[in-house]
TORPA-4810 file (N, C-alpha, C, O; in nm, 3 decimals):
<nodes>
NODE_1_0.059_-0.087_-0.025_0.001_0.032_0.017_0.077_0.134_-0.003_0.059_0.226_-0.083_M
NODE_2_0.181_0.113_0.085_0.274_0.289_0.111_0.337_0.304_-0.007_0.340_0.419_-0.052_E
NODE_3_0.411_0.178_-0.097_0.449_0.198_-0.238_0.358_0.248_-0.337_0.394_0.342_-0.407_S
NODE_4_0.256_0.203_-0.351_0.145_0.277_-0.439_0.127_0.399_-0.422_0.143_0.482_-0.512_A
NODE_5_0.088_0.428_-0.290_0.059_0.570_-0.233_0.200_0.679_-0.310_0.187_0.782_-0.377_L
NODE_6_0.358_0.589_-0.257_0.443_0.649_-0.280_0.480_0.720_-0.467_0.514_0.824_-0.522_F
NODE_7_0.437_0.559_-0.502_0.430_0.631_-0.668_0.292_0.729_-0.745_0.277_0.789_-0.852_Y
NODE_8_0.225_0.707_-0.645_0.107_0.809_-0.702_0.116_0.967_-0.669_0.073_1.058_-0.740_I
NODE_9_0.184_0.979_-0.540_0.201_1.123_-0.491_0.272_1.143_-0.590_0.221_1.218_-0.673_L
NODE_10_0.399_1.093_-0.622_0.500_1.130_-0.707_0.485_1.164_-0.832_0.540_1.255_-0.893_S
NODE_11_0.393_1.074_-0.875_0.349_1.131_-0.972_0.257_1.273_-1.007_0.260_1.343_-1.109_A
NODE_12_0.168_1.288_-0.870_0.139_1.382_-0.841_0.172_1.527_-0.838_0.103_1.628_-0.854_V
NODE_13_0.342_1.502_-0.803_0.393_1.580_-0.743_0.487_1.645_-0.858_0.526_1.761_-0.864_T
NODE_14_0.517_1.525_-0.960_0.580_1.569_-1.092_0.530_1.649_-1.185_0.591_1.736_-1.248_V
NODE_15_0.348_1.600_-1.198_0.299_1.673_-1.259_0.241_1.809_-1.255_0.235_1.900_-1.338_T
NODE_16_0.191_1.791_-1.107_0.173_1.940_-1.044_0.318_2.050_-1.087_0.305_2.161_-1.138_G
NODE_17_0.413_2.004_-1.061_0.577_2.100_-1.067_0.610_2.112_-1.219_0.696_2.191_-1.259_T
NODE_18_0.538_2.028_-1.303_0.536_2.083_-1.489_0.426_2.141_-1.516_0.415_2.203_-1.622_A
NODE_19_0.311_2.133_-1.418_0.202_2.247_-1.470_0.247_2.348_-1.421_0.206_2.448_-1.481_F
NODE_20_0.335_2.378_-1.311_0.371_2.535_-1.246_0.466_2.555_-1.333_0.467_2.677_-1.353_A
NODE_21_0.554_2.499_-1.401_0.656_2.564_-1.511_0.614_2.600_-1.583_0.676_2.698_-1.625_I
NODE_22_0.496_2.568_-1.657_0.424_2.535_-1.833_0.331_2.642_-1.797_0.307_2.713_-1.895_T
NODE_23_0.266_2.681_-1.683_0.105_2.758_-1.693_0.190_2.932_-1.716_0.295_2.982_-1.676_E
NODE_24_0.081_2.976_-1.798_0.096_3.097_-1.814_0.133_3.192_-1.760_0.222_3.277_-1.775_K
NODE_25_0.002_3.156_-1.646_-0.097_3.312_-1.554_0.001_3.232_-1.445_0.046_3.118_-1.442_H
NODE_26_0.011_3.359_-1.347_0.109_3.335_-1.263_0.047_3.293_-1.090_0.100_3.224_-1.002_A
NODE_27_-0.062_3.355_-1.091_-0.140_3.311_-0.993_-0.159_3.153_-0.984_-0.101_3.082_-0.903_V
NODE_28_-0.258_3.107_-1.089_-0.247_2.948_-1.112_-0.083_2.841_-1.103_-0.068_2.738_-1.036_H
NODE_29_0.010_2.903_-1.184_0.123_2.853_-1.138_0.156_2.848_-1.004_0.250_2.771_-0.986_A
NODE_30_0.105_2.913_-0.877_0.142_2.917_-0.748_0.043_2.812_-0.721_0.086_2.724_-0.646_I
NODE_31_-0.044_2.802_-0.751_-0.162_2.711_-0.681_-0.159_2.555_-0.791_-0.257_2.481_-0.805_V
NODE_32_-0.053_2.540_-0.843_-0.024_2.374_-0.894_0.066_2.405_-0.829_-0.019_2.457_-0.757_Y
NODE_33_0.193_2.434_-0.761_0.312_2.450_-0.687_0.276_2.382_-0.526_0.329_2.285_-0.472_L
NODE_34_0.163_2.478_-0.475_0.154_2.431_-0.343_0.073_2.317_-0.379_0.098_2.223_-0.304_V
NODE_35_0.001_2.295_-0.451_-0.045_2.127_-0.467_0.095_2.032_-0.500_0.092_1.924_-0.439_T
NODE_36_0.194_2.049_-0.569_0.324_1.998_-0.533_0.379_2.019_-0.395_0.405_1.932_-0.311_S
NODE_37_0.389_2.112_-0.387_0.405_2.097_-0.216_0.371_2.012_-0.091_0.442_1.976_0.003_F
NODE_38_0.210_1.987_-0.126_0.139_1.956_-0.045_0.132_1.796_-0.056_0.106_1.733_0.046_F
NODE_39_0.159_1.718_-0.197_0.170_1.596_-0.210_0.325_1.554_-0.166_0.360_1.443_-0.128_A
NODE_40_0.403_1.666_-0.179_0.534_1.617_-0.128_0.552_1.581_0.058_0.602_1.487_0.120_L
NODE_41_0.503_1.672_0.089_0.472_1.672_0.249_0.411_1.545_0.234_0.501_1.461_0.225_A
NODE_42_0.318_1.502_0.227_0.230_1.343_0.220_0.353_1.258_0.198_0.384_1.163_0.270_V
NODE_43_0.431_1.308_0.078_0.528_1.150_0.047_0.664_1.152_0.177_0.722_1.046_0.202_I
NODE_44_0.707_1.292_0.259_0.741_1.292_0.372_0.704_1.228_0.482_0.788_1.165_0.547_F
NODE_45_0.584_1.235_0.518_0.497_1.175_0.585_0.519_1.028_0.626_0.560_0.967_0.724_F
NODE_46_0.453_0.988_0.455_0.500_0.876_0.427_0.609_0.800_0.447_0.600_0.687_0.497_L
NODE_47_0.723_0.854_0.411_0.874_0.814_0.463_0.913_0.791_0.594_1.006_0.721_0.635_L
NODE_48_0.816_0.871_0.668_0.837_0.842_0.813_0.930_0.969_0.865_1.032_0.952_0.931_G
NODE_49_0.886_1.083_0.832_0.953_1.209_0.870_0.869_1.339_0.853_0.876_1.439_0.781_A
NODE_50_0.781_1.290_0.958_0.612_1.387_1.000_0.730_1.545_1.033_0.687_1.649_0.985_P
NODE_51_0.822_1.551_1.085_0.886_1.716_1.100_0.856_1.747_0.970_0.756_1.789_0.911_V
NODE_52_0.989_1.709_0.932_1.015_1.763_0.756_0.893_1.769_0.675_0.891_1.851_0.583_V
NODE_53_0.761_1.674_0.701_0.680_1.733_0.624_0.610_1.836_0.679_0.583_1.928_0.601_A
NODE_54_0.560_1.848_0.840_0.539_1.972_0.851_0.612_2.100_0.833_0.563_2.213_0.832_I
NODE_55_0.724_2.070_0.821_0.797_2.214_0.754_0.784_2.238_0.626_0.788_2.358_0.603_F
NODE_56_0.764_2.132_0.479_0.701_2.177_0.423_0.592_2.171_0.396_0.566_2.110_0.293_E
NODE_57_0.502_2.218_0.459_0.390_2.272_0.473_0.363_2.439_0.501_0.325_2.535_0.434_V
NODE_58_0.412_2.410_0.662_0.447_2.537_0.685_0.503_2.624_0.577_0.441_2.703_0.507_I
NODE_59_0.635_2.595_0.574_0.725_2.716_0.565_0.745_2.701_0.373_0.774_2.814_0.334_I
NODE_60_0.740_2.612_0.265_0.758_2.618_0.119_0.556_2.636_0.143_0.537_2.757_0.157_Y
NODE_61_0.438_2.570_0.149_0.326_2.569_0.139_0.281_2.694_0.172_0.220_2.756_0.085_A
NODE_62_0.299_2.754_0.297_0.283_2.858_0.342_0.344_2.977_0.308_0.302_3.044_0.214_G
NODE_63_0.475_3.023_0.404_0.529_3.118_0.379_0.586_3.166_0.244_0.554_3.280_0.211_A
NODE_64_0.663_3.098_0.165_0.700_3.102_0.049_0.640_3.125_-0.055_0.682_3.187_-0.153_I
NODE_65_0.511_3.063_-0.036_0.424_3.107_-0.144_0.366_3.227_-0.132_0.341_3.295_-0.232_M
NODE_66_0.332_3.275_0.015_0.295_3.368_0.066_0.357_3.477_0.001_0.306_3.576_-0.050_V
NODE_67_0.470_3.445_0.011_0.589_3.581_-0.018_0.608_3.563_-0.184_0.638_3.670_-0.237_L
NODE_68_0.597_3.459_-0.270_0.556_3.455_-0.385_0.402_3.511_-0.484_0.394_3.548_-0.601_F
NODE_69_0.340_3.501_-0.421_0.228_3.560_-0.427_0.184_3.749_-0.448_0.129_3.821_-0.531_L
NODE_70_0.277_3.765_-0.261_0.323_3.914_-0.278_0.373_4.007_-0.391_0.358_4.123_-0.430_F
NODE_71_0.441_3.895_-0.424_0.531_3.975_-0.529_0.481_4.012_-0.631_0.491_4.124_-0.682_V
NODE_72_0.384_3.862_-0.694_0.355_3.882_-0.795_0.228_4.046_-0.827_0.223_4.123_-0.923_I
NODE_73_0.154_4.041_-0.710_0.100_4.120_-0.659_0.171_4.279_-0.656_0.118_4.371_-0.718_M
NODE_74_0.259_4.294_-0.600_0.338_4.402_-0.623_0.421_4.418_-0.773_0.502_4.510_-0.787_M
NODE_75_0.407_4.368_-0.829_0.490_4.389_-0.980_0.333_4.395_-1.050_0.333_4.466_-1.151_L
NODE_76_0.235_4.350_-1.027_0.099_4.380_-1.130_0.083_4.315_-1.226_0.028_4.363_-1.324_D
NODE_77_0.142_4.152_-1.221_0.113_4.076_-1.334_0.000_4.045_-1.371_-0.035_4.058_-1.488_L
NODE_78_-0.074_3.999_-1.279_-0.213_3.989_-1.283_-0.313_4.124_-1.304_-0.324_4.222_-1.231_G
NODE_79_-0.375_4.094_-1.423_-0.485_4.233_-1.485_-0.672_4.205_-1.443_-0.764_4.220_-1.523_H
NODE_80_-0.686_4.158_-1.281_-0.835_4.097_-1.291_-0.934_4.141_-1.344_-1.032_4.067_-1.344_P
NODE_81_-0.945_4.267_-1.406_-1.007_4.323_-1.450_-1.020_4.282_-1.608_-1.107_4.327_-1.682_E
NODE_82_-0.939_4.207_-1.638_-0.960_4.183_-1.785_-0.943_4.023_-1.791_-0.928_3.961_-1.897_R
NODE_83_-0.946_3.974_-1.684_-0.938_3.827_-1.666_-1.082_3.786_-1.667_-1.171_3.853_-1.615_A
NODE_84_-1.106_3.639_-1.747_-1.243_3.591_-1.762_-1.203_3.528_-1.683_-1.088_3.515_-1.641_R
NODE_85_-1.358_3.450_-1.636_-1.395_3.327_-1.568_-1.280_3.197_-1.586_-1.276_3.154_-1.701_L
NODE_86_-1.208_3.146_-1.513_-1.163_2.999_-1.592_-1.271_2.912_-1.603_-1.358_2.896_-1.517_P
NODE_87_-1.262_2.844_-1.731_-1.345_2.721_-1.739_-1.335_2.549_-1.700_-1.261_2.513_-1.609_G
NODE_88_-1.407_2.459_-1.770_-1.333_2.347_-1.721_-1.239_2.310_-1.692_-1.205_2.253_-1.588_I
NODE_89_-1.144_2.358_-1.841_-1.050_2.327_-1.919_-0.929_2.362_-1.827_-0.828_2.291_-1.822_R
NODE_90_-0.947_2.479_-1.754_-0.865_2.537_-1.622_-0.871_2.465_-1.529_-0.767_2.409_-1.496_E
NODE_91_-0.975_2.442_-1.464_-0.994_2.376_-1.351_-0.953_2.230_-1.329_-0.926_2.191_-1.216_W
NODE_92_-0.945_2.135_-1.450_-0.965_1.986_-1.415_-0.813_1.941_-1.394_-0.804_1.835_-1.332_W
NODE_93_-0.715_1.988_-1.425_-0.614_1.940_-1.350_-0.550_1.966_-1.218_-0.461_1.898_-1.166_P
NODE_94_-0.620_2.096_-1.164_-0.566_2.134_-0.999_-0.669_2.070_-0.949_-0.652_2.025_-0.835_A
NODE_95_-0.802_2.047_-1.016_-0.885_1.966_-0.939_-0.876_1.804_-0.927_-0.924_1.738_-0.835_L
NODE_96_-0.803_1.754_-1.038_-0.766_1.566_-1.017_-0.655_1.588_-0.955_-0.633_1.504_-0.868_A
NODE_97_-0.561_1.686_-0.967_-0.428_1.646_-0.867_-0.459_1.681_-0.729_-0.380_1.630_-0.650_L
NODE_98_-0.541_1.744_-0.682_-0.581_1.791_-0.539_-0.666_1.697_-0.460_-0.676_1.699_-0.337_G
NODE_99_-0.736_1.600_-0.555_-0.844_1.472_-0.476_-0.736_1.339_-0.482_-0.752_1.249_-0.400_T
NODE_100_-0.651_1.334_-0.559_-0.552_1.234_-0.578_-0.435_1.273_-0.457_-0.350_1.185_-0.447_V
NODE_101_-0.421_1.352_-0.395_-0.334_1.450_-0.306_-0.425_1.464_-0.211_-0.361_1.520_-0.121_T
NODE_102_-0.536_1.448_-0.172_-0.618_1.431_-0.067_-0.660_1.279_-0.019_-0.667_1.240_0.098_L
NODE_103_-0.691_1.191_-0.156_-0.741_1.060_-0.113_-0.624_0.985_-0.082_-0.649_0.894_-0.002_A
NODE_104_-0.485_0.993_-0.123_-0.366_0.933_-0.071_-0.366_0.960_0.036_-0.345_0.856_0.097_S
NODE_105_-0.381_1.072_0.129_-0.351_1.156_0.230_-0.430_1.075_0.345_-0.382_1.042_0.453_A
NODE_106_-0.580_1.044_0.295_-0.689_0.995_0.389_-0.692_0.843_0.365_-0.764_0.772_0.437_L
NODE_107_-0.612_0.786_0.261_-0.585_0.643_0.278_-0.473_0.607_0.381_-0.487_0.505_0.449_A
NODE_108_-0.374_0.678_0.395_-0.237_0.669_0.457_-0.275_0.687_0.619_-0.220_0.612_0.700_L
NODE_109_-0.389_0.808_0.673_-0.433_0.788_0.771_-0.546_0.679_0.804_-0.561_0.603_0.901_V
NODE_110_-0.591_0.692_0.730_-0.676_0.558_0.756_-0.636_0.425_0.765_-0.672_0.371_0.869_V
NODE_111_-0.562_0.343_0.676_-0.498_0.257_0.720_-0.424_0.183_0.834_-0.410_0.067_0.874_S
NODE_112_-0.384_0.313_0.869_-0.261_0.348_1.028_-0.143_0.252_1.000_-0.086_0.193_1.092_R
NODE_113_-0.113_0.241_0.893_0.046_0.164_0.868_0.178_0.252_0.935_0.216_0.368_0.914_A
NODE_114_0.234_0.137_1.034_0.318_0.233_1.053_0.432_0.266_0.956_0.468_0.187_0.868_P
NODE_115_0.492_0.399_0.979_0.569_0.439_0.910_0.703_0.353_0.861_0.750_0.263_0.931_A
NODE_116_0.766_0.398_0.716_0.844_0.316_0.712_0.956_0.391_0.756_0.957_0.508_0.716_I
NODE_117_1.050_0.355_0.828_1.174_0.450_0.936_1.305_0.409_0.893_1.330_0.290_0.915_S
NODE_118_1.382_0.467_0.844_1.525_0.461_0.828_1.593_0.420_0.900_1.560_0.482_1.001_A
NODE_119_1.682_0.348_0.931_1.781_0.280_1.004_1.863_0.385_1.054_1.915_0.470_0.981_P
NODE_120_1.876_0.380_1.173_1.944_0.451_1.236_1.865_0.550_1.390_1.751_0.511_1.413_G
NODE_121_1.893_0.614_1.444_1.784_0.714_1.588_1.731_0.807_1.519_1.781_0.891_1.445_K
NODE_122_1.616_0.784_1.551_1.501_0.918_1.535_1.527_1.022_1.651_1.543_0.985_1.767_A
NODE_123_1.530_1.134_1.619_1.569_1.257_1.670_1.442_1.345_1.656_1.389_1.365_1.546_I
NODE_124_1.386_1.407_1.800_1.270_1.478_1.815_1.310_1.629_1.758_1.411_1.676_1.706_G
NODE_125_1.209_1.670_1.787_1.188_1.807_1.733_1.267_1.903_1.793_1.304_2.004_1.732_V
NODE_126_1.301_1.875_1.934_1.380_1.972_1.997_1.556_1.959_1.988_1.635_2.050_2.016_K
NODE_127_1.587_1.834_1.945_1.674_1.797_1.896_1.704_1.806_1.753_1.817_1.799_1.706_E
NODE_128_1.627_1.819_1.707_1.639_1.839_1.538_1.658_2.023_1.581_1.759_2.078_1.537_F
NODE_129_1.572_2.098_1.656_1.603_2.245_1.639_1.726_2.294_1.655_1.783_2.379_1.585_A
NODE_130_1.789_2.203_1.804_1.900_2.277_1.829_2.036_2.241_1.735_2.143_2.301_1.743_L
NODE_131_2.005_2.126_1.643_2.115_2.087_1.590_2.092_2.207_1.444_2.190_2.222_1.372_A
NODE_132_1.997_2.264_1.420_1.898_2.311_1.289_1.998_2.453_1.291_2.066_2.493_1.197_L
NODE_133_1.982_2.531_1.459_2.015_2.644_1.483_2.158_2.642_1.558_2.220_2.748_1.571_F
NODE_134_2.203_2.531_1.602_2.330_2.524_1.654_2.461_2.511_1.539_2.555_2.590_1.533_G
NODE_135_2.442_2.398_1.455_2.531_2.337_1.364_2.529_2.470_1.258_2.616_2.553_1.231_K
NODE_136_2.399_2.454_1.213_2.362_2.522_1.089_2.317_2.680_1.100_2.244_2.730_1.015_Y
NODE_137_2.360_2.742_1.196_2.265_2.889_1.217_2.306_2.956_1.183_2.259_3.066_1.216_G
NODE_138_2.470_2.956_1.055_2.473_3.074_1.023_2.383_3.041_0.859_2.329_3.131_0.794_V
NODE_139_2.386_2.889_0.817_2.338_2.907_0.697_2.144_2.912_0.690_2.068_2.901_0.594_A
NODE_140_2.124_2.927_0.801_1.973_2.978_0.791_1.999_3.129_0.798_1.923_3.186_0.718_V
NODE_141_2.085_3.225_0.871_2.089_3.311_0.865_2.102_3.361_0.716_2.052_3.464_0.670_E
NODE_142_2.164_3.286_0.661_2.216_3.345_0.508_2.098_3.347_0.394_2.083_3.429_0.304_V
NODE_143_2.017_3.229_0.426_1.892_3.234_0.359_1.800_3.338_0.396_1.739_3.404_0.311_I
NODE_144_1.785_3.356_0.531_1.683_3.447_0.583_1.725_3.579_0.466_1.649_3.621_0.378_S
NODE_145_1.855_3.623_0.492_1.908_3.731_0.417_1.867_3.739_0.258_1.820_3.833_0.196_M
NODE_146_1.901_3.608_0.216_1.868_3.650_0.042_1.751_3.655_0.015_1.722_3.704_-0.094_Q
NODE_147_1.604_3.590_0.133_1.475_3.612_0.109_1.413_3.741_0.141_1.304_3.791_0.109_L
NODE_148_1.536_3.794_0.233_1.457_3.963_0.259_1.543_4.036_0.127_1.507_4.150_0.099_L
NODE_149_1.622_3.993_0.070_1.725_4.085_-0.036_1.630_4.041_-0.137_1.640_4.137_-0.214_F
NODE_150_1.543_3.962_-0.193_1.459_3.941_-0.307_1.370_4.010_-0.246_1.385_4.123_-0.292_A
NODE_151_1.297_4.011_-0.180_1.166_4.105_-0.124_1.199_4.271_-0.147_1.120_4.349_-0.200_L
NODE_152_1.338_4.310_-0.092_1.387_4.427_-0.152_1.359_4.478_-0.273_1.291_4.572_-0.314_V
NODE_153_1.437_4.385_-0.329_1.434_4.358_-0.492_1.341_4.392_-0.585_1.333_4.474_-0.676_G
NODE_154_1.238_4.268_-0.514_1.064_4.295_-0.549_1.010_4.418_-0.542_0.934_4.468_-0.625_A
NODE_155_1.055_4.476_-0.428_0.983_4.640_-0.401_1.066_4.736_-0.478_1.014_4.846_-0.499_L
NODE_156_1.151_4.721_-0.512_1.203_4.805_-0.606_1.168_4.810_-0.731_1.108_4.913_-0.761_Y
NODE_157_1.191_4.697_-0.853_1.118_4.694_-0.968_0.934_4.730_-0.960_0.862_4.760_-1.055_L
NODE_158_0.910_4.718_-0.865_0.762_4.733_-0.864_0.724_4.886_-0.839_0.617_4.932_-0.879_A
NODE_159_0.813_4.959_-0.774_0.799_5.102_-0.719_0.732_5.196_-0.842_0.787_5.154_-0.944_R
NODE_160_0.666_5.273_-0.868_0.609_5.372_-0.981_0.762_5.432_-1.022_0.862_5.405_-0.956_K
NODE_161_0.763_5.511_-1.130_0.921_5.567_-1.178_0.849_5.736_-1.185_0.920_5.831_-1.217_R
</nodes>
């Protein structure tokens, strides 16, 4: 059961990412990418890494996508007054990918099968946080500065001349 769910969710992740890359409308691309991130979070949960799954949802599907959406709004890439309502052709890929991801997550929760654990010692959230901010604290700060620079750059590009 786990291997079938893994392959189904892998297909959803790859398909959602491909749709995000090829989509012309930026907001639709973000929706596809969020769907891909949720499927990836379920894969992490399936592989016995619930902390990484939670980080995937909170950090990537939450914070980073909100930042991307903010940048799109600041750059004024979308023009809602000229947009038409999406038809079924635009809705079916997102609905299909979301349905498959939700069904896989529900099947995983209902079956309550033990997660596949990697060989080695499992660590808790506290130990993970201590390692992340102790040993890799500089890397975390560098990444946060890169995100700040990206936001400042987007604001600079969006300002009126």
